[in-house]
C-alpha positions in Angstrom: -5.5 -31.0 37.2 -5.8 -31.6 33.2 -8.5 -32.3 30.9 -8.8 -34.0 27.6 -11.7 -34.2 26.2 -12.0 -36.6 22.8 -14.3 -37.9 20.5 -15.2 -41.1 18.4 -17.4 -40.8 16.0 -18.4 -37.4 17.1 -17.2 -33.7 16.6 -16.4 -32.0 20.0 -18.3 -28.6 19.4 -17.1 -25.9 21.2 -20.7 -26.3 23.3 -19.8 -29.6 24.3 -16.4 -29.2 25.1 -17.6 -26.1 27.7 -20.4 -28.0 29.2 -17.8 -30.7 29.9 -15.3 -28.6 31.6 -18.2 -27.0 33.7 -19.0 -30.9 35.1 -15.5 -32.1 35.6 -14.5 -28.9 37.6 -16.8 -30.0 40.2 -14.1 -33.2 41.0 -11.6 -30.1 42.4 -14.6 -28.8 44.6 -14.9 -32.0 46.4 -10.8 -33.3 45.8 -8.1 -31.1 45.3 -5.8 -34.3 44.3 -7.1 -34.7 41.0 -4.2 -35.1 38.7 -5.7 -35.6 35.0 -9.6 -36.6 33.6 -9.8 -38.4 30.3 -13.2 -38.3 28.8 -14.2 -39.6 25.1 -17.5 -38.7 23.6 -18.6 -41.4 21.5 -22.0 -42.3 19.2 -23.1 -45.8 18.4 -26.1 -45.7 16.4 -28.3 -44.3 18.5 -26.6 -44.4 21.7 -25.1 -41.6 23.0 -21.7 -42.5 25.3 -19.5 -40.6 27.7 -16.6 -42.1 29.2 -13.9 -40.8 31.7 -10.8 -42.6 33.1 -9.5 -39.6 36.2 -6.3 -40.1 38.0 -7.0 -39.1 41.5 -5.0 -39.9 45.1 -3.1 -42.3 43.2 -5.8 -44.2 41.5 -7.4 -44.6 38.5 -11.6 -44.3 39.2 -13.4 -45.1 35.4 -17.2 -44.2 34.8 -19.1 -44.7 31.6 -22.9 -43.7 31.2 -25.0 -43.8 27.6 -28.1 -41.4 27.1 -30.2 -40.6 23.8 -28.2 -37.3 24.5 -25.0 -36.6 24.4 -25.8 -33.7 27.7 -27.8 -36.3 29.4 -24.9 -38.5 29.2 -22.0 -36.3 30.3 -24.9 -35.4 33.2 -24.8 -38.8 34.4 -21.3 -39.5 34.0 -20.1 -36.4 35.7 -22.9 -37.6 38.8 -20.9 -41.0 38.5 -17.7 -40.2 38.6 -18.1 -37.3 41.1 -19.6 -40.4 43.7 -16.8 -42.5 43.6 -14.3 -39.6 43.6 -16.4 -38.1 46.8 -16.0 -41.9 48.2 -12.1 -42.3 47.4 -11.4 -38.8 49.6 -13.7 -40.7 52.4 -11.8 -43.8 52.5 -8.0 -41.8 52.1 -9.4 -39.0 55.1 -10.5 -42.2 57.5 -7.7 -44.4 58.6 -9.1 -46.9 61.2 -6.2 -47.1 62.9 -6.2 -49.9 65.7 -4.9 -48.5 69.3 -2.0 -50.6 70.1 -4.6 -51.0 73.6 -7.3 -51.9 72.0 -5.3 -55.2 69.9 -4.8 -56.9 73.5 -7.5 -57.2 76.5 -6.1 -56.0 79.8 -6.2 -58.6 82.1 -5.4 -56.9 85.5 
């Protein structure tokens, strides 16, 4: 998994980078087809904003979270994106195929 962490109007400290990396590693535990994760940490006035774009299983997932503390925003973001990844994994695993015998009733 390729992880990119950038900051807009905020310096990404080694502690924030390590915390974000640790939280995003959870995605690989749930779904092994995660190709890349792009995280943007942003500050607008008093709001701390964390955004993530995840490329996994041929799909692109996006989530954002806002909090007063950057670490809380990263926590909320990781929960949201983790929920989306688990849902995608479930969709890809369940193929709801219909057997040909179920398409037309037998008139015998």
